[in-house]
Steps between C-alpha positions, in 0.01 A plus 500: 500500500245439226534207261490501120172305498349761735611778266344326200179434691488864609551620142207287383291638786587858400412437135167345591393762755659831400459736206869516413436651159367814664760592759405821677699727727351583834427870545707522817814408306484853363523705817640849456686508832712256702312558830181371339671167437572476873143587597362238262751232604420537869124550485449210256611231744206297633249745356253531216670691222218755474585619852867535401412686182279735696775568756738604221236720335409668828864577572536656154181703540592620849843629402431581134742237369492357147417129516576357156768592247511493125685207340845630596626593845447867577806719562602494866407868522138399444494213750430494872826394661533268797639790707197714414270210582659463843459874562128475423469308827612799708214616721296184438496195724480155343144477628417827323669378183288187519173683566536827308733417211467130414160462668617148572575378851627156406788356699786285381362207699208433731735418787736774616506652152568867437290727283583457135539878486794464739643202309494710181696773675756254637535337157564844349767581758687182404476587130634845587779345707618311191505815288195449278287810449330451164388218272827542311688404818352156564821327384645610834268266690387235251605159626731643767497247788586771753205710381272197519624417849419852621151488350444161665555664841186710454206338683297296253764501225709199598355272229655713227172506308467878501864534389444268205190692404686829539753373246216423259347842546825681428547308175671165560354266235662195661336543839175341616278535805446147634191588701198280567362562149814375326552216745145377454548491123835325539352246741225416253769417245770341715273345766739604774583815693800690364688762699574848367833405343351195333214708359755744358699213351189343349367816335844598372561157350152492347556838334812371326287235327189714455705773333534273195130558433454826690819704449401789727420289805696562821462369854337829597246488218428131567445583867248766395310260273481251785369774729231596247395137463488437873305819562232387255497152654442646846217723374316220322 
């Protein structure tokens, strides 16, 4: 649990380090199809984001799939469904998906990890199992503990980080991705390591206060500003 003084200290840290008057939406929050959210969520774990972005683009180019939507969700008739995504794997091994389609052979972990191409497929089968086919269907899985438990069974997904990020990608403004970028920023403010739940609590509480000056801020948008800041800090 985070304390009130920690929340206030974190808010001051955000105001001093982040450009909160210019909140931007990450491009990947505008994916045209639900399967792309899964690809991004899985490939982004423990990886440079450029490699994840490239994996999504290569998938879209290989199968002729639209990557980004207009402001509003596209009709389901114009989206690639989860069922169709699963069928695209017919005739291709996970190794071939990794090499030919994603051109990315990353594994979910260095020790006994599976190819991320396989983890994406397994993630999609769970989403399908819970009846979600399109972006309009995400309410069927959002925050469902049984869904989250099934995803956690996939090798490399037990931390729940990819699930949290999946929620962000499909449109949940309250979700954050407490990865090493966010945790490093939080540590610099709080001077202690916070777990995933504490990071979520901290950013959510901070947004309540920050919204008084920045009405459009959400945990998801704050997470993105932190990511932008940390990326620049790493590149300096």
